[in-house]
C-alpha positions as CSV (number, residue, x, y, z in Angstrom):
1,M,-25.5,-19.0,7.2
2,P,-28.6,-16.9,7.8
3,A,-30.6,-15.7,4.8
4,G,-29.4,-12.1,5.4
5,G,-25.8,-13.1,4.8
6,G,-24.7,-12.1,8.3
7,H,-23.0,-14.3,10.8
8,Q,-25.0,-15.3,14.0
9,A,-23.3,-16.3,17.1
10,G,-24.2,-19.6,18.8
11,P,-26.1,-19.7,22.1
12,A,-23.0,-18.9,24.2
13,A,-20.3,-16.6,23.0
14,R,-16.8,-17.9,23.5
15,P,-14.8,-15.7,25.9
16,A,-12.1,-13.5,24.2
17,L,-8.6,-14.8,24.6
18,S,-5.6,-12.7,25.4
19,P,-3.0,-12.1,22.7
20,E,-0.7,-14.5,24.5
21,E,-3.2,-17.3,24.4
22,T,-4.0,-16.9,20.7
23,G,-0.4,-16.3,19.6
24,Q,-1.7,-13.0,18.1
25,R,1.1,-11.0,19.5
26,Q,3.6,-13.1,17.7
27,R,1.7,-12.8,14.4
28,V,1.5,-9.1,14.8
29,G,5.2,-9.0,15.5
30,K,5.9,-10.9,12.3
31,C,3.7,-8.6,10.3
32,Q,5.5,-5.6,11.8
33,D,8.8,-7.2,10.9
34,R,7.7,-7.8,7.4
35,R,6.5,-4.1,7.0
36,E,9.8,-2.9,8.4
37,A,11.7,-5.1,6.0
38,D,9.6,-3.9,3.1
39,V,10.3,-0.3,4.1
40,S,14.0,-1.0,4.5
41,V,14.1,-2.6,1.0
42,S,12.1,0.3,-0.5
43,A,14.5,2.8,1.2
44,A,17.5,1.0,-0.2
45,Q,16.0,0.9,-3.6
46,S,15.1,4.6,-3.5
47,A,18.7,5.5,-2.4
48,A,20.1,3.3,-5.3
49,F,17.8,5.1,-7.8
50,R,19.0,8.5,-6.7
51,K,22.6,7.4,-7.1
52,E,22.4,5.2,-10.1
53,A,20.0,7.0,-12.5
54,P,22.2,10.1,-13.0
55,A,25.3,8.0,-13.3
56,A,23.7,5.7,-15.9
57,G,22.4,8.6,-17.9
58,H,19.1,6.7,-18.4
59,V,16.1,5.5,-16.5
60,W,14.1,2.4,-17.6
61,T,10.3,1.9,-17.7
62,V,7.9,-0.5,-19.3
63,L,5.5,-0.2,-22.2
64,E,2.4,-2.1,-23.0
65,D,1.1,-1.8,-26.6
66,D,3.3,1.3,-27.0
67,S,1.8,3.0,-24.0
68,Y,3.4,3.8,-20.6
69,V,2.2,1.7,-17.7
70,A,0.9,3.5,-14.6
71,P,-1.0,1.1,-12.4
72,H,-3.7,2.3,-10.0
73,K,-2.9,2.0,-6.3
74,A,-5.3,1.0,-3.6
75,D,-6.1,4.6,-2.8
76,G,-7.0,5.4,-6.5
77,S,-3.8,7.3,-7.3
78,R,-1.5,6.1,-10.1
79,A,2.2,5.5,-10.2
80,M,4.5,5.0,-13.2
81,P,7.5,2.7,-12.4
82,F,11.0,3.7,-13.3
83,W,14.2,1.8,-12.7
84,S,17.8,3.0,-12.5
85,R,19.2,-0.1,-14.2
86,Q,17.8,-2.1,-17.1
87,S,18.5,-5.3,-15.1
88,R,16.2,-4.1,-12.3
89,A,13.4,-3.6,-14.8
90,Q,14.1,-6.9,-16.4
91,R,13.9,-8.8,-13.1
92,V,10.4,-7.4,-12.5
93,V,9.3,-8.3,-16.0
94,D,10.7,-11.8,-15.6
95,Q,9.3,-12.4,-12.1
96,V,6.0,-10.5,-11.7
97,P,3.1,-12.0,-13.7
98,A,1.4,-8.6,-14.2
99,Y,4.5,-7.3,-16.0
100,S,5.2,-10.4,-18.0
101,G,5.8,-9.6,-21.7
102,L,6.0,-5.8,-21.2
103,E,8.6,-4.0,-23.3
104,I,11.5,-2.4,-21.3
105,V,12.5,1.0,-22.7
106,A,15.4,3.4,-21.8
107,I,14.8,7.1,-21.5
108,P,17.7,9.5,-21.4
109,F,18.0,10.8,-17.8
110,D,18.0,14.5,-18.8
111,A,15.0,14.1,-21.1
112,W,13.1,12.2,-18.4
113,L,13.8,14.9,-15.8
114,R,13.2,17.8,-18.2
115,D,10.1,16.5,-20.1
116,L,8.5,13.4,-18.6
117,V,8.7,14.2,-14.9
118,P,6.9,17.6,-15.3
119,W,4.3,15.9,-17.5
120,L,3.6,13.3,-14.9
121,A,3.2,16.1,-12.3
122,E,0.6,17.7,-14.6
123,Q,-1.2,14.4,-14.9
124,G,-1.1,13.8,-11.1
125,V,0.9,10.6,-11.5
126,L,3.4,9.5,-8.9
127,I,6.8,8.0,-9.8
128,G,7.6,4.5,-8.6
129,V,11.3,4.2,-8.0
130,N,13.1,0.8,-8.4
131,W,10.0,-1.3,-7.7
132,S,11.1,-4.8,-6.8
133,G,9.9,-8.1,-5.3
134,E,7.2,-10.5,-6.2
135,R,4.6,-7.8,-6.3
136,A,6.7,-5.0,-7.8
137,T,6.4,-2.7,-4.9
138,G,8.5,0.2,-3.6
139,Y,8.3,4.0,-2.9
140,D,6.0,6.1,-5.0
141,V,7.4,9.7,-5.1
142,S,5.8,12.9,-6.2
143,P,7.3,14.4,-9.4
144,Q,8.1,17.5,-7.4
145,D,10.2,15.5,-5.0
146,I,12.0,13.8,-7.9
147,L,12.8,17.2,-9.3
148,G,14.1,18.2,-5.9
149,W,16.3,15.1,-5.6
150,F,18.1,16.0,-8.8
151,A,18.2,19.8,-8.6
152,A,21.8,21.1,-8.5
153,P,22.6,23.2,-5.5
154,A,23.0,26.9,-6.4
155,G,26.5,27.6,-7.8
156,T,27.2,24.0,-8.8
157,P,27.1,22.3,-12.2
158,S,24.0,20.2,-12.9
159,Q,24.0,16.4,-12.5
160,S,23.3,16.3,-16.2
161,T,24.9,13.5,-18.2
162,E,23.4,14.4,-21.6
163,G,26.0,14.9,-24.2
164,S,28.7,13.1,-22.2
């Protein structure tokens, strides 16, 4: 490698090969399939969260040293994970090294929606819904969108489960 750290080409540059010759088209297709599969899983997890959390009457998150966990994303924003079932949170704690040993805590759904979601909005923190998989990934939703998901249509009772 040259002293400047850059890469120098040899005396004759190799001609560029077509995607068919390098197999690049196939690799791109596999990456696209993987992204689509990730989106499909995330969409299913998001839909499950919307259905299960109000019915369960709780959401679950993780604590580290009595503090909420809100990892930084690649773009610098933060997201705090929540799960609609304790078993979903437990699976991430058991299978994702970064979450190993974290404490899983239940938060009553109504208190979460009334108190914590607006506080997260004030802090500029997104809400991760039902993160899953080997890297604990999924949709990160704005607190405003979360409040919209669970807002009762005018003239109907709230989806509240507190006190039941």
